[in-house]
C-alpha positions in Angstrom: 0.1 -98.1 -58.3 0.9 -94.6 -59.4 -1.6 -92.1 -61.0 -1.2 -89.5 -63.7 -3.2 -86.8 -65.4 -2.6 -86.8 -69.2 -3.6 -83.6 -70.8 -3.9 -83.6 -74.6 -3.4 -80.2 -76.2 -5.0 -79.8 -79.6 -3.1 -78.4 -82.6 -4.8 -75.0 -82.3 -7.2 -73.1 -80.0 -10.1 -73.3 -82.5 -9.8 -77.1 -83.0 -13.3 -77.9 -81.7 -15.0 -75.5 -84.0 -13.0 -76.1 -87.1 -11.9 -79.7 -86.9 -11.2 -81.1 -90.4 -12.4 -84.5 -91.7 -8.9 -85.9 -91.4 -8.7 -84.7 -87.8 -12.2 -86.3 -87.1 -10.8 -89.6 -88.2 -7.7 -89.2 -86.0 -9.9 -88.4 -83.1 -12.0 -91.5 -83.7 -8.8 -93.6 -83.6 -7.7 -91.7 -80.5 -10.9 -92.6 -78.7 -10.6 -96.2 -79.7 -7.0 -96.2 -78.4 -7.9 -94.8 -75.0 -11.0 -97.1 -74.7 -8.6 -100.0 -75.3 -6.4 -98.8 -72.5 -9.4 -98.4 -70.3 -10.5 -102.0 -71.0 -7.0 -103.1 -69.8 -7.6 -101.2 -66.5 -4.9 -98.5 -67.2 -7.3 -95.6 -67.7 -9.9 -94.7 -65.1 -11.5 -91.8 -67.0 -10.9 -89.8 -70.2 -12.7 -87.2 -72.3 -12.8 -83.7 -73.6 -12.8 -80.6 -71.3 -14.8 -77.6 -72.6 -12.5 -74.9 -71.1 -13.6 -71.4 -72.2 -9.9 -70.6 -72.8 -9.6 -73.5 -75.2 -10.8 -77.1 -75.2 -8.4 -80.0 -74.5 -8.6 -83.7 -73.5 -7.7 -85.4 -70.3 -7.2 -89.0 -69.1 -6.6 -90.2 -65.5 -4.2 -93.1 -65.8 -3.0 -95.7 -63.3 0.3 -97.4 -63.9 2.3 -100.0 -62.0 5.2 -98.6 -59.9 8.1 -98.0 -62.2 6.1 -98.1 -65.4 7.1 -95.5 -68.0 4.5 -92.8 -68.7 5.6 -91.8 -72.2 4.6 -94.9 -74.2 0.9 -94.3 -73.6 1.2 -90.8 -75.1 3.7 -91.7 -77.8 1.5 -94.5 -79.1 -1.7 -92.4 -79.3 -2.7 -92.1 -83.0 -2.9 -88.3 -82.8 0.8 -88.2 -81.7 1.9 -90.8 -84.2 0.3 -88.8 -87.0 2.4 -85.8 -86.1 -0.7 -83.6 -86.5 0.2 -80.9 -84.0 -1.1 -82.5 -80.8 0.9 -82.7 -77.7 0.6 -84.3 -74.2 1.4 -82.9 -70.8 1.8 -85.6 -68.2 1.4 -84.7 -64.5 1.8 -87.1 -61.5 -1.1 -87.3 -59.1 0.4 -87.9 -55.6 -3.0 -89.1 -54.4 -6.1 -90.3 -56.1 -9.4 -90.7 -54.3 -11.9 -92.9 -56.0 -14.6 -95.2 -54.6 -13.1 -98.3 -56.2 -9.5 -97.7 -55.1 
């Protein structure tokens, strides 16, 4: 297994305070998408980060050796909607977790 940190960057720094109704629906679809990946055992944890410099989302993902990291990001509803969100994907050379 390999592990990755997925960081979801919002479309603007003020996103949390001025989210639109359309963006709220997108975020609901986003949450359902990542919950589905969690149910498949691919996502160990995900959620928002209240960074004072600007909120963002993260997911800790485990993938089989050789699996492509991009499809998980590319298939996220917020990315498919082309609504200004973007992902950064960073490998985690080691992950310590009680169940691993």
